[in-house]
N, C-alpha and C positions, 0 to 999 in steps of 0.2 A: 561601510560601503561608500560613504560620501567622499572620502579621499580618492577612492578609485574612480568615481564619476568625475571629480574635478580633473584628474590626470587625463582621462579620456577627452574631456572637453578642451584641454589645452592642445590636443593633437590637430594640426591642420586637416580639414576634410579630405584634401587631395592625397595627403600622405596616408591617412587612414584607409581610403578606398584602394590605393595602390597596394598597400600591405595586405589588405583583405584578399584581393585578387591573387597576389603572389602566394599567400597562405593556402588558398583553396587549390591552386595549381599543385603546390608541393604536397598537400595532403592527398590529393587525388592520385598523383604519381606514386607516392610511397604506398598508398593503399593498394594500388594495382600490383605493385611489385610483391607485396606481402601475399595478396590473393593468388598471384601466379606461382609463388613458392609452394603454397599448400595444394594448389591445383595439380602441380606436377607430382605431388605425393599420392594423388588419387583418393584423398579422403578429407573429410572436414576436420579442421584442427580442434584439438581438445583445449580446455582451459589452460592446462599446464604447458602445452605447446605455445599458446599465445603469449603467456607470461614469459616463457623462455625467449621468445623473439622480441619482446617489448624493448629491451635496451638498444639492440642494433637497429630496430625499426625507428626508434626515436632519434637516434644519432643521425640516421640517413635523412630524416625529416628536418632536423636542425641544420644539417649541411645545406639543404636546399633553400631553407628560409633566410640564409645569409648571415651577415655580420653579427647581429644581436645574438642569434641563437648559437653561433659558433663560440662566441664569448661566454654565453651561458653554459654551453657544454664544457668549456674549459674550467669554469667555476665549479661545476659538478665534479670534474676529474680531480680538482685540487682540494676538494672538501670531503674526504672520506669520513669525517666525524659527523657529517650532516646527511649524507645520501647513502642508499643501499649499495652494497659492494658490487653487484652486477653492473649497475649504472656507472659507478666510478671507474671500474675496469674498462667498460666499453668506451666511455668518453675520453680515455687516454688517447684514442685514435682520432679525436677531434682536432685536426691540425689547423692552426691559425695562419694559413698561407692563402693568398688570393692573387688573382691576376692584377697587375698594376694598372692604375688609372693613367690615361695619356698625359704626357707632360703639360699639354696646353691647359687641361683642367687643374692640374697641380699648380701651375704658374698663377692661375687666377686666385687660388687660395692664398698663396704667398703674398701676392700683391695686395689682397684685401686685408691681410694681417699686419702689413708693415706701416699702417697708420699714415698713409699719404706719401710715404717715400717710395721711390721707384726701386725695382730690384737692383738696378745698376748702382744705386746709392749705397747699397748694403753689401751686395755680393759681386765680386769680379768674375765669378764662374759658378755655374750650377750644372752638374752632369744630368742630362735629361733622362738617362737610363738609371732607374732606381737600383740601389744596392740590395734592397729587400722590400717585399710588399706583404702586408698582413691585412686582416679584415678591416681594421680601423684606420691604419695609416701606412705610409710607405716612406722609405728613407732614401735621400739623395746625397751624394758627395758634393761638396761645394768649397768655395774659398771666399772669405771675407775681403772687402776692399782694403783692410788693414794687413792682409797677407796670411792670416791663420787658415789652415786646412780644417774644415768643419764638416759635420753631417747635419742635414736638416730632416727632422721627423715631421712629416706634413699629414695632417688629418685629411682623409679623403672627403671630397665634397658630398654633401647630403647625408653623411653618416650620423650627425647629431640628431637630425629630425627622425631618421630611421630608428635609431636606438631609443629615443624618447617615446616614439609611438609604440614600438614593440614592447618596451618595458612597462609602459602604462597599461597595455592590454594584459600582460602577464600578471601584474600586480592586481588589476581589477578582477581577473579570473580567479586568483587565489582568494580574494575577499569574498566572491560569490560562493566558491566551494566551502569556505568556512561557514558562511551563512546557511547553506543548504545542508552541510554535514558538520556539526560542531566537533566531531572527532578530530578534524583537521586542526582545530585550535590547540588541541593538546600537543601536537607536534610543531606548533609555532610556524605553520606553513607560510602565512602572510608575512610574519616577522623575517623569516629566511628570505623570502622574495624581496622584501623591502631592503634587506642588507645587500642582496645581489644588485638591486637597482641602483642603490647609492654607490656601491663599489664600481659598477660599470660606467655610470655617469661621471664619476671622478676621473676615470681614464680618458675622458674626452677633454678634460681641462689640463692642458700641458703645463700651465702654471704650477699645478700641484705636483707634477712629476719633477719639474725644475726645483721646486722647494724641497722635495725629498732628497734630491742630489746635493743641493747646497747645504742642507742639514748634515748629510753624511760627510761632506768635505769639511765642514766646520768641526764635526766630531773627530775626524782624523787629526786635524790640527790641534785641537784642545787636548787630545789624548796623547799627543806626541808620537803617534804611530808613523813609522818610516817604511817606505817600500810598498805602500798600498795607496791606491788612488781611485777616483771615479771621474768621468769626464767633466771638464769645466763647462758650465753653461754660459752662453752669451745672451744676457737678458735684453740688451738693447736691440738684438736681432730676433728675439723670441716673442711669442704671443700665445694666446689661448689655443690656437690651432696649429702653431709651428714651434718647434723646439729645436734650437740651434746649439749644438754641442761640439766640443773639441773632438777631432777625429783621432782615433787611437789605432796604432799599428801593432798587432800582436796576434796570438793564437789562443784557442781555448785551453783552459787549465789542464785538460786531460791529453793534450797533444805532447806525447813524450819527446818527440823529436825537437819541438820548439823549446821545451823546458830545458833539455840538455844543451841547446844552443844559446839560450838567453840567460840561464841561471847557473850558479855553482852547484846547487843542491835542490833536487825535486822535493826532498823531505822538508827542508827548511822553507821552501816556497809554500808548501801545503800548510805547514804550521803557522806561517805568517797570515795566510788567508783565513784559516780557521780561528785563530786567536782574535783577529780583527772582527770577524762576524760575531763571535760570542760576546766580545766587548760591546758591539753595537746593539745587542739585544736589550741591554739595560742601560747602556751609556748614551744612546742616541734616541731621539724622540720616536724613531721607528726603525725596524730592521728590515733588510732585504729579504723578501719572502718568496724568492724565485731563483735560487742559486743553482739551477741546472747548469750543465757543462758550458752551454753557449753564453752564459751571463757572467762567467769568470774568465778573464783573459790574463795571459802572461805576455807583457809587453817586451819589445826588443831590448829595452834597457834593464829587464829583470824585475820590474815592478809588477804587482798583482793589481788588476783593475776590476772593479765591480761595475757592471753596466746594466741598463734597463731597470729603472726604479719605478716602473708602472704599478708593480704589486709589492706593497710593503705591509708589515704587520706591527701591531702594537701589543705588548704583553702586559697582562695585569699582575699585580703582586701575588695573587692567588695561584696563577699559572706558574710564575717563576718559582714560587716555593715548592710546587710539585716537581718542577724540573730539578731543583736542588736535591730533593729526596730521591728522585730517580737516579741522579748522578752518583750520589753517595751510596745508594743501594747497588748500583752496577759495579762500582769500584770494589766494594767488599763482598760482591756476590750474595747480598742480603736481599732476596726476592720479597721477603715479607715487608721490609722497609719500603721497597718499591710499590708493593700493593697498597700499603697504607697511604703513601703519598698520592697515588691515583684515586683512592677512595675519597680522600679529603678534597680532591679537585672536582670530581664529578658524580659522586654517589647520589642516587635518587632516594635511597633509604638507608637506615642505620643497620640493616641486617645483612651485611656483606661478609661472606666467608673468606677472610683475608688469607687463610692458609691455602685453601683451594685456588684462590685467585693468584697467589704467589707461584704456585706450581705451574699454572697455565702461562704466567708471565715468563717463567724460566724457559718454557718451550719456544716462546717467541724470540727471546734473547739468543737462545741456541741456534735458531734458524738464521738470525743475523750473523752470528759468528761463523756459521758454516758457508755463508754466501760467498761464492766465487765470483770474481770480476771477469766477465768476458770482454776481451779487448779486440776490437775490429781494427786491423791494420790495413791502410790503404796507401798505395804508392802512386806518386805523380812525378814522373821524371826522377830526379835525384832525391825528392822529398818523401819522407815516410811520416805518416800521421797515424795516431791511435785515438780511438774514442771508446767510451763505454757502450756496450751493447745493451739495449732494452733498459736504459737508465731509469726513465720514468715508471715503466711498468714494474720493475723490481721494487723500487722504493715504495710505490703506491700499494703494491701487494703486501709488503711487510706492515705498512701502516694500517691497511684494512684488517690484517690479522690482529693487530693491537686493539683496534676499535671493536672488532667482533668479540674478542676476549672480554673487554670492558662491558660491552652490552649484555653479555651472558650473566654478568653480576649486577645489572641494573645501573651501570655507570655510563654517563653521557659526557663525552669530552667536549669542551668549548672549541670553537674554530681556531682561536689563536694558538692553542696547544697543538692541533693538528698541523697547522702551518710550521710551527717551530720544530716539531719532531720530524717533519718531512725534510726540512733543510738539513737537520742533523744527520738524517739517513743519507742524503746526497753526500755530505762530507765523509761519512763512513765509506761510501763507495770510492770516493777519491783517495781516501787513505789506503785502501786495499790495492789501488792501482799505483799510486805514486810513492807510498811509504809503507809497504806491507809489514815491516817490522815494528811500526809505531802502534802503540795502544793509546788512543786519545785520552782515555780515562785515567791512565796511570803515568803517562809521559809528563815529566816535571815541567817541561816547557809549556804544556797546555794546562796542567793542574794548577800552576802558579796563577795563570790568567783566570781560571775558573774560581780559585779561592778569592782572588781580589774582587771578583764580581759578587761572590757570595757574601763578602764582608761589607758590601756597600749598603748604605741606609736604604731600606726599601721605599722610603719616602721620595727617592729620586726616580723611582720607576713610574712610568706612565700608567695610570689606572684608567681602564676603559670599560 
């Protein structure tokens, strides 16, 4: 509890008071809505009904509590190996969009971060209307005085104090819960909360995101990978709360119209992206852990661009060995080999029925193979665009199936495994859309890359 008290003491009193008032208002409004829902039914709610309403009620509360809890909701949605399925599914609806902060306030942040230089000394132009706005930051188009088109990711004023205060309270609350009820210690509640706190505070330091991007660029260069890039960072114009990056002109990877216009082959473009991502899993110090359709672009010159490195993963040798076993088992349809690999990864006892586990894994794999890709086509003038329907929901649902099967046999998967598998499922969706005749596990263009990774010395893999 001492750590929790220390964190609370670091919170400025005015911030703590303001967040307490906001929290009480949000709690009161959410409680009224829940009471009204049951009042309309004309009867008192049963325990089962309250439990059924809990995920949606908590999501509504998080949305009202603001930036910290929206990010917390997204963490829950992206961590099906850690949280109950009903909550993971519900928090898929926790959207990280927010009203933009007026440019006058954003301008003050930029000026404060430029280290005594004026905006005019660094930028010849900044568009006052943001390209995008999320809970923590918003993005503006700009041009450097040296002529390069860039985008500026600017942290919204007051966000750091807000997140620090909220996360200190959440961490303290979980410590108290563990103290009052030791059962929570067995599920490592405080450790999970500590990981969430560390992950979210890292997102406030744009130096770290810049470092992730530069390491990925260095990996591309050292690996000799052609036709793939990520935006160049301009460190002389960046700081902890502003990140200045090369502006890219392209369309999402799932935009069929763009791929046909910008590339010779959608299939080759996909394979290039997938090979690069797989190579980065063990060849780079971290891998991109959020490859949804909006974070993979096809540029006008045909290159594939990975963007937004705010969420990255690091894989342990133990997890990578399990992935190897899974891959080999999938290629040969040997579900027992797959089961044995997953047992080695996360078994909590030695008494796992691998034969029964293998049969259940077969059902999950068959569901993935039966999955159809729903393509939503939208036209604007002469331009036709396509995107995947319910991308996140489908991917998460399959991952939840895998987690549930594992839990049925006493297997608890680490978070890095969940992150890795979720990205692989994204690529499975893209394959069905862009190259439906390609089997990623049997295509020689991909198997060659996978074999090269499998043959690497595991000493080169980051152990976390």
